[in-house]
BAFI-903720 format. One record per atom (N, C-alpha, C): residue in one letter; x, y, z. Coordinates in steps of 0.02 Angstrom, whole numbers, plus 50000, padded with zeros to 5 digits. Atoms other than C-alpha are relative to their C-alpha. Layout:
<recs>
AXYZ ...
</recs>
This chain:
<recs>
M500304994949957 M444105679646053 M499325002249973 L500624997750030 L442735684245930 L499574994249975 N500345005850027 N442155666545896 N499255000250013 D500725000049983 D440485668745986 D499615005549966 Q500344994450032 Q440115684545888 Q499794998649928 F500155001650069 F439955675745721 F499644993349995 S500345006450012 S438755662345661 S500424995849952 N499645004450046 N439355647345562 N499945002449928 E500114997550068 E438595654945405 E500455006049986 E499574994150009 E439545671245432 E500734998049993 K499315002450005 K441175661945458 K500154997449930 K499895002750067 K440965652645294 K499985005449947 K500044994450046 K440505668845207 K500685003549996 Y499374996349999 Y442115677245262 Y500614995849979 T499455004350022 T443205662245222 T499904997549928 A500145002250069 A442415659445050 A500555001849951 P499464998350047 P443795669044958 P500604995150004 I499455004749992 I445055656745030 I499864993849958 K500185006050038 K444115642244951 K500075001349925 T499934998350071 T444155651444784 T500744999949979 F499304999250020 F446005655544782 F500454994350025 V499605005449972 V446655641244890 V499544994150017 P500475005549986 P445475626344870 P500334994050033 K499655005849972 K446805613544919 K500625002350038 S499464998249955 S448135613745053 S500704999049970 D499345001650028 D449545607644940 D500085002049927 K499974997950070 K449225616444773 K500055007649995 I499974992850016 I449695633544703 I499725001149930 L500264997950066 L448985642944553 L499334996949983 S500645003350013 S447305634244573 S499505004949969 S500504995250023 S446315650244541 S500095002149928 V499894998350070 V447095652644369 V500014993849956 G500075006250039 G446805634744314 G500654996649984 K499355003150013 K448635629744322 K500274996950064 A499805002749935 A448675620544487 A500604995349994 E499425004349997 E450335612544529 E500204999150073 P499825001249930 P451085605144687 P500405005950029 A499644994749964 A451645618444811 A500604996950036 K499395002449967 K453395616644882 K500305005550042 G499624995249960 G454495624945011 G499575005250033 G500364994649969 G453905641945068 G499295000749977 N500684999850026 N452385641444954 N499564994950035 L500385005249967 L451825625145033 L499845002050072 V500124997749931 V452035632245208 V499475005450002 D500484994550001 D451075648045164 D499294997649988 I500675002350018 I449615639045085 I499714995450054 S500265004449947 S449465625545218 S499845004050063 K500154995749942 K449515639345351 K499325003449992 V500654996850014 V448055648445268 V499444995050011 K500535005149993 K447055632245261 K499924997750073 L500055001849929 L447475628045442 L499605005250038 L500384994749967 L446835644945500 L499264999849980 E500695000750023 E445285642645393 E499654994450038 S500305005849966 S444975625645473 S499855001550073 I500104998149929 I445155632945648 I499395004450006 I500574995449999 I443905646745610 I499354996149989 E500615003750015 E442655634445537 E499924993750043 E500015005949956 E443065620945667 E499904993649959 D500045005750046 D443305608445526 D500614995550011 K499445004449983 K444375593945589 K500314996649939 D499735003150060 D444545585845419 D500475004849963 M499584995050032 M445225601945346 M500645001150040 T499414999349957 T446395603645495 T500504994549985 K499555005750014 K447095586245463 K500315000649931 N499744999450068 N447265589345276 N500545005449995 S499514994550003 S448185605745302 S500654998050034 I499405002349964 I449385597745427 I500364994649959 D499695005150044 D449675582845310 D500385003449943 A499674996350054 A450095595245172 A500645003350026 F499424996749969 F451265604945287 F500574995150012 N499485005049985 N452185589045335 N500434998149939 K499635001750061 K452715586745154 K500625004449990 V499444995450009 V453925601345171 V500654997150029 F499415002749965 F455105591045281 F500334994349961 T499655004850042 T455995582145141 T500645003149973 Y499374997650029 Y457715583345063 Y499994999249924 V499945000450073 V458125586544881 V500404993749982 Q499655006150022 Q458635570544791 Q500595001749954 D499404998950042 D460325569144704 D499835000349926 S500185000350071 S459455565744539 S499545005749978 A500484994750014 A458365581344548 A500265004749945 T499844995150052 T458315593444400 T499475005550002 G500484994650005 G457465610144366 G499755002350068 K500304997649938 K456255615944501 K500074994950057 E499935005249948 E456485599344592 E500645001050040 R499384998649964 R458195605944645 R499905005050057 N500144995249947 N457365618844758 N499904996550067 G500105002849933 G457465615244944 G500644998650037 F499435001749958 F458615608545078 F500344993649976 Y499595005850017 Y460025596245045 Y500294997150065 K499755003449940 K460785583745166 K500595003650033 D499434996549970 D462335594645189 D499825006850029 G500224993649972 G461285609545246 G499905005449948 S500094995050054 S461285618645078 S499265001249989 Y500694998450020 Y459695627545025 Y500025003649933 I500024997350068 I459375631044841 I499285002249983 D500644998050028 D457955640944762 D500115002749930 H499964997850071 H457565646444584 H500484995549961 K499645005550034 K458435630244530 K500754999850011 D499275000349995 D460245635544556 D500305005750041 V499744994349961 V460405650144679 V500004998350075 P499985000949927 P460995648244861 P499575005350034 Y500494995249975 Y459575656144959 Y499804998850072 T500175001349929 T459625650545141 T499815006550035 G500094993749964 G459715668745198 G499435004349975 A500584996250025 A458175674345100 A499394995549998 Y500575004650004 Y456915661345041 Y500024994850056 G499955004749945 G457585649345172 G499755003050065 V500234996649940 V457245662245307 V499245000650000 V500734999650007 V455465664745242 V499694993250017 L500245006749985 L455235645845249 L500024998650075 L499935001349929 L455875644745427 L499505004050041 E500494996049963 E454765658945486 E499304997049993 G500655003250009 G453245650545410 G499924993850042 I500015006049959 I453685634245496 I499925001950074 S500044997949929 S453885643645661 S499315002450018 Q500704998049987 Q452115650245643 Q499544993950002 M500435005950005 M451405633145602 M500084995250059 M499885005549953 M452225621245725 M499705001150070 P500334999149935 P451625629345888 P499244999049996 M500725001250008 M449835628945819 M499864992649994 I500105007150011 I449995610945762 I500074996150065 K499885003449936 K450635606045934 K499364999550041 E500624999849961 E448915610446004 E499434995949969 T500515004050034 T447975598945884 T500104992650015 P499935007249990 P447645580145893 P500464996749948 F499625002950055 F448725577845738 F500755001550004 N499294998449990 N450415582445811 N500384993750018 D499655006449986 D451305565745792 D500604999049954 K499445000650046 K452705569445668 K500655001850034 T499374998649965 T454235568245780 T500585000449951 Q499474999750051 Q455285565445623 Q500095007149974 N499964993150023 N454855583245571 N500465004050044 N499564996449953 N455705589845728 N500734998349987 T499325002250013 T457255579545690 T500275003349937 T499794996950063 T457335585945511 T500105007550009 L499954992749990 L457015603945563 L500625001850040 K499404998549959 K458375603445696 K500634999349958 S499435000850045 S459575597245562 S500075006049954 W499994994050043 W459085611645447 W500295006050038 I499784994349959 I459385624045588 I500744999450015 D499305000949978 D461035616745650 D500495000049941 D499545000750057 D461795612745479 D499895005449946 G500164995350053 G460905625345368 G500055007350019 F500044992949981 F460605641645461 F500575002450044 L499544997349949 L461765643245611 L500715001149975 P499324998650025 P463435641345518 P500055006349957 L500014994050042 L462905656245411 L499915006450040 I500134994149959 I462625668045558 I500605001550045 Y499444997849958 Y464005678045643 Y499825006750032 K500164994049962 K463665690945779 K499365003449976 G500654997350020 G461855693045728 G499955002049928 E500004998250071 E462235694145542 E499974993749957 M500055005550048 M461665682145406 M500475001449942 M499504998750052 M463095680345282 M499665001249933 D500294998050064 D462685688845117 D500094994849946 L499885005250051 L463375674045019 L499424995149994 S500585004450002 S461725665245057 S499355003849986 R500614995950005 R460525679645020 R499815001849928 G500194998850069 G460515680144829 G499915007349984 R500104993150020 R459795695844755 R499755004550056 A500244996149943 A459145701344926 A500545004850026 I499474995449978 I460845709744955 I499895007049974 S500114993450029 S460225724044846 S499425003750031 R500584996949969 R458725727844956 R500205003950062 E499794995749944 E459025742545072 E499654998250065 N500405001349939 N457645737345192 N500044992850023 E499905006949979 E458185719045203 E500744998750008 T499295000649989 T459895718545281 T500194993050025 S499755006449973 S460975703945335 S499814999350074 H500185000249929 H460545708645515 H499254998650008 S500725001349994 S458665708845487 S499844992749981 A500095007150018 A458795691645404 A500174995650060 S499815003849941 S459705684945557 S499485000950055 A500504998649948 A458425693345671 A499374995749988 T500585004250015 T457035683845581 T500134992750019 V499825006849979 V457955667445609 V499944999450076 M500025000349926 M458135671345795 M499295000350026 K500704999749981 K456315676245810 K499664993349988 S500305006550017 S455845659845726 S500234994650049 L499755004949952 L456965649645842 L499655000750067 L500334998949936 L456165657545993 L499294997249998 R500675002950007 R454435652845929 R500034992350001 L499945007250006 L454995635245885 L500194996650065 S499785003049936 S455745632446057 S499404997450039 D500605002249964 D453975630746124 D499734993449973 A500255006250029 A453665615946008 A500524994450005 M499455004949996 M455285606746051 M500064997050070 D499865003049936 D455895595446190 D500405004950043 E499704995349953 E456635603646345 E500735001549984 S499294999050016 S458445601146293 S500095004749941 T499964995750059 T458175608946122 T499755007050015 K500274993449980 K457135622946197 K500545004150034 A499474996449964 A458565627746314 A500565002049952 K499474998650049 K459825626646171 K499815006049956 Y500204994650045 Y458825638046056 Y499965006750037 K500054993849963 K458495650846191 K500695003050013 K499314997649989 K460355651946229 K500295002949935 I499764997550065 I460745654046043 I499705006849985 V500334993750015 V459465667946024 V500275005650045 K499754994949953 K460045677346179 K500715002049982 T499314998550020 T461855676046123 T500025004449938 S500014996250062 S461445682645950 S499785007150011 V500264993349987 V460435697346013 V500525004350036 E499524996149961 E461775702646137 E500655001349962 S499374999250036 S463215700546014 S499955005049942 D500104995550057 D462455711745880 D499955007250024 S499984993249973 S462985729045938 S499775005349951 S500184995050050 S462515737545774 S499265000049982 Y500695000850021 Y460715732045762 Y499594997450059 K500415002049943 K459405731245898 K499454995349975 Q500455004950028 Q458525715145852 Q499305000450030 T500674999649968 T457105718145975 T499565005249964 D500404995050036 D456575733245870 D499704997249937 Y500245003150061 Y456275721545724 Y499364996050012 L500595004049984 L454875712245814 L499375004149988 N500604996350017 N453135716945757 N499364996650024 S500605002949971 S451945706045857 S500084999950076 Y499974999949927 Y451495706946041 Y500274993550028 S499775006549976 S451825688446060 S500764999549995 D499275000350008 D453595689645990 D500365004850048 I499704995149954 I453965705246093 I500014997350071 D500045002849933 D453385696546251 D500494994350010 K499535005649996 K454395680846215 K500725002550005 M499314997549999 M455975690846180 M500155003650065 K499904996349937 K455755702046332 K500114995150057 S499935005049946 S455535686946445 S500684996549995 L499365003350009 L457075678646370 L500585004450023 M499444995649984 M458215693646388 M500035001750075 E500014998549928 E457665696346569 E500104993850043 D499935006349963 D457865677946617 D500744998850017 S499305000749979 S459485677046716 S500234992850002 T499815007049998 T459445658046716 T500254997549931 I499785001950067 I459805657746528 I500645003949985 S499354996850013 S461635661246492 S500125000849925 T499814999250070 T462505665946330 T500644996149986 N499405003550022 N463845657146230 N500495004749967 G499544996550043 G465435663546152 G499924997449929 L500025002550069 L465765660645967 L500144992549999 T499905007250007 T465615642345920 T500524998649945 Q499505001950051 Q467125634945830 Q499674995249951 Q500325004450049 Q466435627745669 Q500255001649930 L499804999350069 L466875624845488 L499504996049959 K500535003250037 K465505621045364 K500115000749925 I499935000050073 I465695616045181 I499334997849970 Y500635001550033 Y464075616945082 Y500154998349926 N499825002050068 N464575607044928 N499425000249951 D500574999850045 D462805607044860 D499805007049980 M500124993150023 M462785626044848 M500655004049993 D499344997050013 D464655629544828 D500155005950047 R499874995049950 R464825639244989 R500414997050058 V499615002149943 V466035638345136 V499955005450054 T499984995349944 T465905646345309 T500454997250055 Y499525002049948 Y467165646145450 Y499965005050057 H500014995849939 H467045652745629 H500604998150043 N499425001249957 N468655654545729 N499865002950069 K500194997949932 K468245655045914 K500555003950035 E499444997049963 E469975659645980 E500115007349981 L499884993150024 L470195675245872 L499365003749984 D500654996750008 D468335679045857 D499915003149931 F500144997650068 F468185680445668 F499654994549961 A500335004850045 A467225672045528 A500205001449928 F499794999550071 F467605668745345 F499474996649958 G500475003050046 G466475665145198 G500275000049929 L499765000750069 L466795659445020 L499424997949955 S500545001850046 S465565659144874 S500304998349932 M499735002450063 M465925649244716 M499444998349952 T500495001850051 T465065643944556 T500214993749964 S499865006250036 S464925627744457 S499444998749950 K500535001650049 K463815618844331 K499324999550034 N500635000649963 N462495617244468 N499795006450036 V500144994149959 V462605634144554 V500175006449962 A499914993750036 A462385651344476 A500475004750038 R499554995249967 R463655665044509 R499605005850032 Y500444994949968 Y462215677244547 Y499314999649968 E500674999550030 E460375680844515 E499825007449995 S500244993250010 S459655696944444 S499344999749963 I500664999750030 I457785697944415 I499615005650033 N500434994749973 N456415710944444 N500395006450013 G499624993949992 G457695724744425 G500455000250060 E499605000349939 E458675718944577 E500684996749987 N499335002950002 N460525714944600 N500305000349929 L499784999250069 L460965721744429 L500754999449991 K499275000250004 K462815722144470 K500304994250041 G499765005749959 G462975705444561 G500464995349964 W499635004350046 W464075698544422 W500484995050033 H499455004049972 H465505692044531 H499884997650071 T500125001549929 T464665689244700 T500054992550015 G499955007249989 G464665670344675 G500584996949962 A499455002450042 A466275668944575 A500665000050036 G499395000249961 G467535666444713 G500065005750049 M499974994549952 M467085681344821 M500114997350071 S499875001949931 S467765680144998 S499745005350048 Y500274995649948 Y467035687845156 Y500404999050064 L499655000449936 L467965691945316 L499615004150051 Y500404996849947 Y466935695745471 Y500415000350064 N499684999449935 N467645702445633 N499575004650044 S500394995949954 S467125714345772 S499735006449968 D500284994450038 D466785727745641 D499344997749970 V500635003150021 V464985721745632 V499605004149950 K500354995850049 K464435736245522 K500304999549930 H499634999850063 H465645732245381 H499564998649939 Y500415001750058 Y464435723545263 Y499315003350003 R500674997149993 R462865731645332 R499995007449982 D499984992750008 D463435749845316 D500095001949927 N500014998150071 N462995752345132 N500584997049959 F499455003250037 F464345740245074 F499824999149926 W500185001850069 W463415734544918 W499865006249957 A500144993950038 A462935752244868 A500645003849983 T499394996050009 T464725758744878 T500604996049975 A499425004150021 A465885744044837 A500075000049924 D499875000950071 D466695742344667 D499824992849982 M500275006750013 M465685727644603 M500404996149948 K499555003550046 K467005723544472 K500654997850035 R499385001549963 R468335721644608 R499824997450070 L500205002849936 L467585710944745 L500564995550027 A499465003849968 A468745702544870 A500004992749977 G499925007050018 G469425685844812 G499884998349927 T500195001650069 T468855687344631 T500565001549951 T499554998850057 T469865686244471 T499575002049941 T500424997250053 T469135697044333 T500465002649944 L499624997150055 L469665705344171 L499995007650005 E499944992750000 E470275723244163 E499545003049947 N500434996350047 N469015735044082 N499494995549965 E500495004550031 E467795720844049 E499325003349996 I500684997650008 I466055724843986 I499544994250018 L500405005549974 L464805714444083 L499285000549977 K500695000250023 K463115709144016 K499614994750039 D500435004849966 D461665700344097 D499814994449952 T500195005850042 T461305682844031 T499524995550040 D500475004549966 D459995669644069 D500374994650038 D499625005349968 D461265656144110 D500605002950036 K499464996949961 K462375662244251 K500444994850034 K499595005349971 K463175645544292 K500664999249962 S499385002050033 S464915639344252 S499894993149969 S500055006850028 S465205623544150 S500434995150039 K499515004149964 K466465617044277 K499684995750054 T500255004749949 T466195602344394 T500474999350060 F499525000749945 F467785602744500 F499965006150045 V500124994549954 V467135614344635 V499764997050066 G500215002649935 G467015610344821 G500594999050046 G499455001049953 G468035604844969 G499854994750051 T500075004749945 T468285593945119 T500355002850061 K499684997549940 K468705597545299 K500314994250039 F499665005049959 F469895588345415 F499735000250071 D500314998949935 D469165595645574 D499705007049997 D500324993450000 D468355612045629 D500505005849996 Q499504994850007 Q469985621545601 Q500394999549934 H499595001250060 H470695614445439 H499584997349943 A500385002350059 A469985612345264 A500385001649936 S499724998950066 S470485611245082 S499435000849950 I500544998450046 I469395618944946 I500305001649932 G499764998550067 G469585620344757 G499455002449955 M500494997750050 M468725629144613 M500345000549931 D499804999450070 D469005626244428 D499575005749972 F500384993850013 F468505643844375 F500005001949926 E500044996650064 E467885651744216 E499525005950008 N500444994249993 N467085668844195 N499374999049958 Q500665000650031 Q465365672344123 Q500034998249925 D499975001350072 D465865672643939 D500564995349980 K499505005250011 K467225659443959 K500645002549967 T499384997250027 T468645671143908 T500555000250053 L499515000049945 L469525669344077 L499924993550039 T500015006249961 T469995653144166 T500555000250053 A499505000349947 A470955649044324 A499874993850043 K500065005249949 K471285635244450 K500125003350068 K499944996649935 K470975641444626 K499964994950057 S500005004249941 S471365633144792 S499985004350062 Y500064996449937 Y470945638444969 Y500144995150056 F499855004249943 F471625631545131 F499845003950064 I500154997149935 I470895635445301 I500464996650051 L499495002649954 L472295633345429 L499945003750067 N500134997049935 N471585638545597 N499935007649996 D500044992750000 D472015657145608 D500215003149934 K499794997550065 K472545658645426 K499564997149944 I500355002350060 I471625657545260 I500485001049941 V499514999650055 V472775653545112 V499634999649933 F500274999950067 F472275658044934 F500574998549950 L499515001450052 L473225650344787 L499655000049932 G500275000050068 G472935653244602 G500524998149950 T499545001950053 T473715645544449 T499624999249935 G500325000950065 G473375643744264 G499515005549984 I500444994350013 I472585661044257 I500125002349928 K499924998750072 K472295663544070 K499415003849972 S500524996350035 S471335675843963 S500084998949925 T499985000750073 T470885672643781 T499925006749965 D500074993250027 D470605691443759 D500645003850014 S499354996949991 S472315699143732 S499965007450019 S500084992949984 S471605716643757 S499825001350073 K500204999249930 K471105713343937 K500424995450044 N499585003849954 N472285707944075 N499604997450059 P500325002649939 P471715696744219 P500215004150061 V499864996349938 V471595705744387 V499694996250058 T500265003249940 T471415697344556 T499985005150057 T500104995349946 T470705707744698 T500084996450067 I499885003249935 I471335703444872 I499485002250051 E500474997449950 E470195714644974 E499635006149973 N500404994250018 N468815727444952 N499665002250065 R500204998749931 R468625735045123 R500105007350017 K499924993249976 K468345751945202 K500575000350051 A499424999449956 A469935757745287 A499895005050056 N500154995249947 N469065770145401 N500124996950069 G499875002649933 G469675768045580 G500614995650004 Y499415004250002 Y471205758345526 Y500635004149986 T499354997650022 T473045762745518 T500304994749954 L499765004750051 L473805754845362 L500764999550001 Y499285001350006 Y475515746845352 Y500124995549940 T499775004550052 T476375739345201 T500734998450014 D499325002349982 D477935729045236 D500255003550063 D499844997349934 D477895735545415 D500115007650001 K499934992850002 K477895753845361 K499325003349992 Q500654996750002 Q476435765445392 Q499915003549933 T500144997050065 T475605771445232 T499275002049997 T500714998450010 T473935776945160 T499744995749944 A500315004350051 A472705767845048 A500195002349930 S499854997450066 S473115779244901 S500714998249977 N499315001550018 N474955774244907 N500144992649987 I499875007250005 I474755755344909 I500114997849928 N499955002150070 N474565754144721 N500675001849968 D499394997550030 D476245762544691 D500624996150019 Q499405003549977 Q477385749644766 Q499904992550000 E500035007249992 E477815731344766 E499904998550073 T500215001049931 T477105723744922 T500064992650019 N499985006849972 N477465708445028 N499444998950050 S500515000849949 S476195711845164 S499635006650011 V500424994349982 V474785723345216 V499704998550068 F500285000949934 F474195725845394 F499525005750015 L500494995049979 L472615734845450 L499964999850076 E499974999849927 E472815740245631 E499445004550026 S500544996349969 S471355745945737 S500145000850074 T499944999349928 T471235752345914 T499684994250036 D500305006249975 D470155736945940 D500384994249968 T499575005250029 T471365722445917 T499614994549966 K500405005150032 K469935710845869 K499825001849927 K500134997950069 K469745721045709 K500624999749956 N499385000150038 N471565719245656 N499984994549946 I499995004850055 I471825710645487 I500695000449966 G499365000150034 G473445705145405 G499964996149935 Y499975003350065 Y473795700245224 Y500734999049982 H499305001450019 H475405691645170 H500004996649932 F499965002650068 F475855688144988 F500584995049995 L499495005350001 L476795671844961 L500545001449948 S499494997750048 S477675679244809 S499885007449988 K500064992850007 K478025697544779 K499585001749939 I500434998150055 I476695705644672 I500005007649995 K500084992950008 K476365722744604 K499275001349982 S500704998550012 S474625730044613 S499925003849935 P500114996550064 P473875736344449 P499875007450012 
</recs>
C-alpha cells in the first residue's frame, strides 16, 4: 500500500538492520559471529523475515533464496540423529525439541503458525513448485497435531514447560493450530481446503469454555474465521475415532467417538525426558512425563481451570512415586530404560508398556496399559523401592470432584472418606452423563 511512497534507497535504508542481524536465509546467530544452520521454527522465522525483505526490495534472487531456505524445514528426523539433530518431526508424527522433550503443543505450534504465514505468500510467487511440501505438511497435521486435540484443547502431554504459563493455555494452543489450518487451507487443493475448514469449524463450536474467535489478533484472521463460521455449506464433524501411539516421543492418545471421551498417556525412556524445567518455569513438573494419564470428557474446563496451579504435583494420575520423597532438579531428566512404547491393533485396541524407574533410580516398576474400546486397563508389577524409609505410592486419579456425586462400591460417599476404606470401585456421577467416570480395581486395595 505504501510502496509508491518510498524510494529504493529508502527501502534499503529501512531494511539494512535485517542484513546486519539476518544476512542469510538459513543461518542463525550470524550477528554474534557464531552462525549455524537454522532449523525448525528458527528456520521458518528467519526465512520469513528474508522473504518480506525481498518483497519490499523487489529482489527476486532474495525471494528465491528465502523460499529455498524455507523448503528445508520439510524434512523428518533421521533414526541415527543425536543431540540437536533430534529436534523436529518424526515419521510417526512425534515432535521433539530441546533434544528430548515432546513439544508438538508448544514449539510445534509455533512452527505450524510460521508455516501458515509463509505458504500463502509463497503461493503468489513464481517459485511455488514444492508439492512435496504440501504432502509432508498434511502428514504433520494429520498424524502430529490433530490426534492431540480434543474439543478445542491441545493435550498438555505435548506442551512441555508451557503448562506452567498462565497466559498460554491448552485451549489457546489449539486455537493457534486452528487459525493456522484456516490460513493454510488457501494454499491447499480443494479437497484439503474443505477438510481443514470442517475441522476448524468443528473445533471452534465444540470448545464451550473458550471463545477461540477472541484469540484472533489480525483483521485477516478475523475475516477468515467470521466467513467460515457463517458459511452454512460447511458442516461440522463429531469426534473422530482414533488411536495414536507416538513411539518416538513416548506418548499415546485415544479418542472414543461413541462415548465422547479422550485419553492421554505420557511416558519416559532413554530418549525422552520426563519433564523440562528452564527459565524458572515448570519447577514442579517432576512426574508429568513419568506415566501420567489424562482423561478428557465433556468437562472441558478440567485441565484449563487452574489445574496445574492447584494439583498435588507429587500425586499425578497414573504415576507411581515414593512417599515423602524429596525431589531435586537435575540436568538429565531421562530414564535409562529402553522398553517403552506400544502397538495398536485398530483404532479401539492397543497394548502399551513402560519399564519404569524414577529420577534417582530408587524406584522401579513394570507397567502395562491396555486400551479396550470403552475401558483403559492399568497393570503394575515388580514395584520395588531401594529406600526402605519410603513406600511406593500409585495415584489412580487427581481430579476435582466439584459437580460430581461420589460412590465407592455402589455406596454414596464423600472424597474425604475414600481414604478410610478398602475399595473395589469408585464412580463419579454427574448430571451430565457424558462426564461420568468409573474406576474398578482388579484386586482389592487400600488407599494410603
